[in-house]
A tleap script that builds the chain and sets N, CA, C and O, in Angstrom:
source leaprc.protein.ff14SB
mol = sequence {
  NMET ALA ARG SER ILE LYS GLY ALA ALA ALA
  PHE CYS VAL LEU ALA LEU VAL ALA ALA CYS
  GLY GLY ASN ASP ALA GLY ALA VAL GLU GLU
  PHE VAL VAL VAL ASP PRO ALA PRO VAL THR
  GLU GLU PRO GLY PHE THR GLY LYS TYR CLYS
}
set mol.1.N position { 164.484 114.496 132.836 }
set mol.1.CA position { 162.916 114.967 132.964 }
set mol.1.C position { 162.383 113.748 131.369 }
set mol.1.O position { 161.794 112.681 131.543 }
set mol.2.N position { 162.713 114.196 130.224 }
set mol.2.CA position { 162.066 113.451 130.017 }
set mol.2.C position { 161.220 112.425 129.585 }
set mol.2.O position { 160.166 112.283 128.966 }
set mol.3.N position { 162.361 111.549 130.327 }
set mol.3.CA position { 161.788 110.036 130.227 }
set mol.3.C position { 161.239 110.206 131.225 }
set mol.3.O position { 160.897 109.024 131.262 }
set mol.4.N position { 160.359 111.031 133.075 }
set mol.4.CA position { 160.201 110.768 133.930 }
set mol.4.C position { 158.690 111.344 132.639 }
set mol.4.O position { 157.816 110.529 132.344 }
set mol.5.N position { 158.684 112.231 132.286 }
set mol.5.CA position { 157.109 112.740 131.618 }
set mol.5.C position { 156.843 111.634 131.151 }
set mol.5.O position { 155.739 111.244 131.533 }
set mol.6.N position { 157.616 110.612 130.166 }
set mol.6.CA position { 157.458 109.591 129.410 }
set mol.6.C position { 156.234 108.919 130.055 }
set mol.6.O position { 155.078 108.831 129.639 }
set mol.7.N position { 156.937 108.367 131.442 }
set mol.7.CA position { 156.423 107.626 132.381 }
set mol.7.C position { 155.518 107.967 133.107 }
set mol.7.O position { 155.013 106.958 133.600 }
set mol.8.N position { 154.795 109.320 133.607 }
set mol.8.CA position { 154.037 109.545 134.491 }
set mol.8.C position { 152.529 109.816 133.301 }
set mol.8.O position { 151.402 110.026 133.751 }
set mol.9.N position { 152.884 109.738 131.527 }
set mol.9.CA position { 152.259 109.620 130.793 }
set mol.9.C position { 151.650 108.603 130.840 }
set mol.9.O position { 150.478 108.499 131.203 }
set mol.10.N position { 152.505 107.556 130.410 }
set mol.10.CA position { 152.024 105.755 130.046 }
set mol.10.C position { 151.134 106.040 131.540 }
set mol.10.O position { 149.954 106.303 131.306 }
set mol.11.N position { 151.458 106.034 132.865 }
set mol.11.CA position { 151.108 105.301 134.161 }
set mol.11.C position { 149.881 106.039 133.529 }
set mol.11.O position { 148.945 105.252 133.391 }
set mol.12.N position { 149.698 106.851 133.256 }
set mol.12.CA position { 148.372 107.924 133.711 }
set mol.12.C position { 147.348 107.416 132.305 }
set mol.12.O position { 146.221 107.910 132.328 }
set mol.13.N position { 147.735 106.254 130.819 }
set mol.13.CA position { 147.053 106.052 130.190 }
set mol.13.C position { 146.891 104.901 130.371 }
set mol.13.O position { 145.890 104.358 129.904 }
set mol.14.N position { 147.898 104.133 131.159 }
set mol.14.CA position { 148.100 102.870 132.157 }
set mol.14.C position { 146.351 102.547 132.807 }
set mol.14.O position { 145.492 101.829 132.295 }
set mol.15.N position { 146.276 103.315 133.996 }
set mol.15.CA position { 145.187 104.110 134.491 }
set mol.15.C position { 143.602 104.118 134.583 }
set mol.15.O position { 142.733 103.703 135.351 }
set mol.16.N position { 143.739 105.162 132.785 }
set mol.16.CA position { 142.491 105.345 131.943 }
set mol.16.C position { 141.929 103.672 131.371 }
set mol.16.O position { 140.738 103.369 131.453 }
set mol.17.N position { 142.656 103.002 130.981 }
set mol.17.CA position { 142.276 101.428 130.014 }
set mol.17.C position { 141.731 100.701 131.294 }
set mol.17.O position { 140.731 99.983 131.267 }
set mol.18.N position { 142.496 100.957 132.446 }
set mol.18.CA position { 142.476 99.933 133.574 }
set mol.18.C position { 140.878 100.159 133.705 }
set mol.18.O position { 140.203 99.139 133.566 }
set mol.19.N position { 140.313 101.156 133.912 }
set mol.19.CA position { 139.259 102.064 134.296 }
set mol.19.C position { 138.241 101.890 133.379 }
set mol.19.O position { 137.408 100.984 133.364 }
set mol.20.N position { 138.299 102.325 133.022 }
set mol.20.CA position { 137.412 101.661 131.624 }
set mol.20.C position { 137.096 100.767 130.934 }
set mol.20.O position { 136.066 100.648 130.270 }
set mol.21.N position { 138.033 100.014 131.050 }
set mol.21.CA position { 137.989 98.357 129.888 }
set mol.21.C position { 137.227 97.720 131.290 }
set mol.21.O position { 138.068 96.988 131.813 }
set mol.22.N position { 136.901 97.717 131.501 }
set mol.22.CA position { 135.773 96.435 132.760 }
set mol.22.C position { 134.748 96.909 132.587 }
set mol.22.O position { 134.149 96.698 133.641 }
set mol.23.N position { 134.092 97.448 131.917 }
set mol.23.CA position { 132.525 97.379 131.212 }
set mol.23.C position { 131.977 97.156 130.624 }
set mol.23.O position { 131.961 97.773 129.559 }
set mol.24.N position { 131.159 96.165 130.848 }
set mol.24.CA position { 130.711 95.417 130.397 }
set mol.24.C position { 128.909 95.864 129.155 }
set mol.24.O position { 127.758 95.857 129.591 }
set mol.25.N position { 129.427 96.253 127.333 }
set mol.25.CA position { 128.060 97.753 127.238 }
set mol.25.C position { 127.446 96.785 126.895 }
set mol.25.O position { 127.259 96.954 125.690 }
set mol.26.N position { 126.839 95.513 127.302 }
set mol.26.CA position { 126.019 94.528 126.615 }
set mol.26.C position { 125.062 94.314 127.725 }
set mol.26.O position { 123.861 94.339 127.458 }
set mol.27.N position { 125.550 94.057 129.221 }
set mol.27.CA position { 124.845 94.479 130.087 }
set mol.27.C position { 124.475 95.292 130.641 }
set mol.27.O position { 124.925 96.375 131.017 }
set mol.28.N position { 123.168 94.541 130.762 }
set mol.28.CA position { 121.947 95.937 131.043 }
set mol.28.C position { 121.464 95.638 132.272 }
set mol.28.O position { 121.046 94.500 132.484 }
set mol.29.N position { 121.447 96.639 133.293 }
set mol.29.CA position { 121.140 97.122 134.770 }
set mol.29.C position { 119.882 96.715 134.543 }
set mol.29.O position { 119.340 97.253 133.578 }
set mol.30.N position { 118.915 95.497 135.468 }
set mol.30.CA position { 117.437 96.014 135.739 }
set mol.30.C position { 117.386 96.668 136.955 }
set mol.30.O position { 118.380 97.191 137.457 }
set mol.31.N position { 116.112 96.671 137.539 }
set mol.31.CA position { 115.741 97.236 138.572 }
set mol.31.C position { 114.454 97.069 138.600 }
set mol.31.O position { 113.873 96.745 137.564 }
set mol.32.N position { 113.663 97.283 139.962 }
set mol.32.CA position { 112.286 97.361 139.808 }
set mol.32.C position { 111.987 98.536 140.785 }
set mol.32.O position { 112.607 98.696 141.836 }
set mol.33.N position { 110.820 99.474 140.277 }
set mol.33.CA position { 110.009 99.991 140.448 }
set mol.33.C position { 109.008 99.883 141.713 }
set mol.33.O position { 107.845 99.720 141.345 }
set mol.34.N position { 109.164 99.929 142.988 }
set mol.34.CA position { 107.506 99.917 143.385 }
set mol.34.C position { 106.594 100.985 143.792 }
set mol.34.O position { 107.344 101.929 144.041 }
set mol.35.N position { 105.527 101.313 143.972 }
set mol.35.CA position { 104.743 102.415 144.284 }
set mol.35.C position { 104.111 102.454 145.703 }
set mol.35.O position { 103.075 101.888 146.049 }
set mol.36.N position { 104.809 103.116 146.349 }
set mol.36.CA position { 105.068 103.445 148.446 }
set mol.36.C position { 103.648 103.460 148.549 }
set mol.36.O position { 102.753 104.070 147.965 }
set mol.37.N position { 103.688 102.805 149.254 }
set mol.37.CA position { 101.865 103.034 149.948 }
set mol.37.C position { 101.686 104.370 150.288 }
set mol.37.O position { 102.662 105.078 150.536 }
set mol.38.N position { 100.365 104.860 150.333 }
set mol.38.CA position { 99.212 105.839 150.596 }
set mol.38.C position { 99.659 106.614 152.062 }
set mol.38.O position { 99.711 105.722 152.908 }
set mol.39.N position { 99.974 107.832 152.634 }
set mol.39.CA position { 100.781 107.699 153.282 }
set mol.39.C position { 99.020 108.434 154.328 }
set mol.39.O position { 98.720 108.134 155.484 }
set mol.40.N position { 98.605 108.931 153.832 }
set mol.40.CA position { 97.121 108.651 154.447 }
set mol.40.C position { 95.773 108.205 153.655 }
set mol.40.O position { 95.583 108.047 152.449 }
set mol.41.N position { 95.051 108.086 154.584 }
set mol.41.CA position { 93.584 107.400 152.826 }
set mol.41.C position { 92.678 108.695 153.019 }
set mol.41.O position { 92.388 109.455 153.943 }
set mol.42.N position { 92.422 108.571 151.844 }
set mol.42.CA position { 90.320 109.674 152.182 }
set mol.42.C position { 90.007 109.240 152.614 }
set mol.42.O position { 90.059 108.013 152.527 }
set mol.43.N position { 89.243 110.058 153.694 }
set mol.43.CA position { 88.130 110.313 154.387 }
set mol.43.C position { 86.666 109.153 153.429 }
set mol.43.O position { 86.705 108.953 152.215 }
set mol.44.N position { 85.592 108.598 154.327 }
set mol.44.CA position { 85.183 107.792 153.701 }
set mol.44.C position { 83.770 108.549 153.781 }
set mol.44.O position { 83.622 109.306 154.741 }
set mol.45.N position { 82.959 108.448 153.073 }
set mol.45.CA position { 81.157 108.832 153.777 }
set mol.45.C position { 80.598 107.855 154.737 }
set mol.45.O position { 80.674 106.645 154.523 }
set mol.46.N position { 79.953 108.430 155.952 }
set mol.46.CA position { 79.923 107.880 156.948 }
set mol.46.C position { 78.089 108.326 156.958 }
set mol.46.O position { 77.332 107.773 157.756 }
set mol.47.N position { 77.643 109.269 156.061 }
set mol.47.CA position { 76.923 109.853 156.704 }
set mol.47.C position { 76.374 111.256 155.543 }
set mol.47.O position { 77.094 111.877 154.761 }
set mol.48.N position { 75.227 111.391 155.732 }
set mol.48.CA position { 74.679 113.530 155.855 }
set mol.48.C position { 75.274 114.385 156.188 }
set mol.48.O position { 75.783 115.304 155.546 }
set mol.49.N position { 75.257 113.956 158.174 }
set mol.49.CA position { 75.463 115.142 158.955 }
set mol.49.C position { 76.308 114.843 159.746 }
set mol.49.O position { 76.385 115.433 160.824 }
set mol.50.N position { 77.550 113.383 159.237 }
set mol.50.CA position { 78.255 113.034 160.178 }
set mol.50.C position { 79.633 113.307 160.211 }
set mol.50.O position { 80.312 112.942 161.172 }
savepdb mol mol.pdb
quit
């Protein structure tokens, strides 16, 4: 029984190292933020009473 628990624990540690080991801490992801176009435009001045 103890041997199977040690095997399962070793498998879990190996899976944890494999999941976390691939990260490159020096690399920074770059992304671009684009302002969306306005949905509606503001009304322009057309005259005194129009």
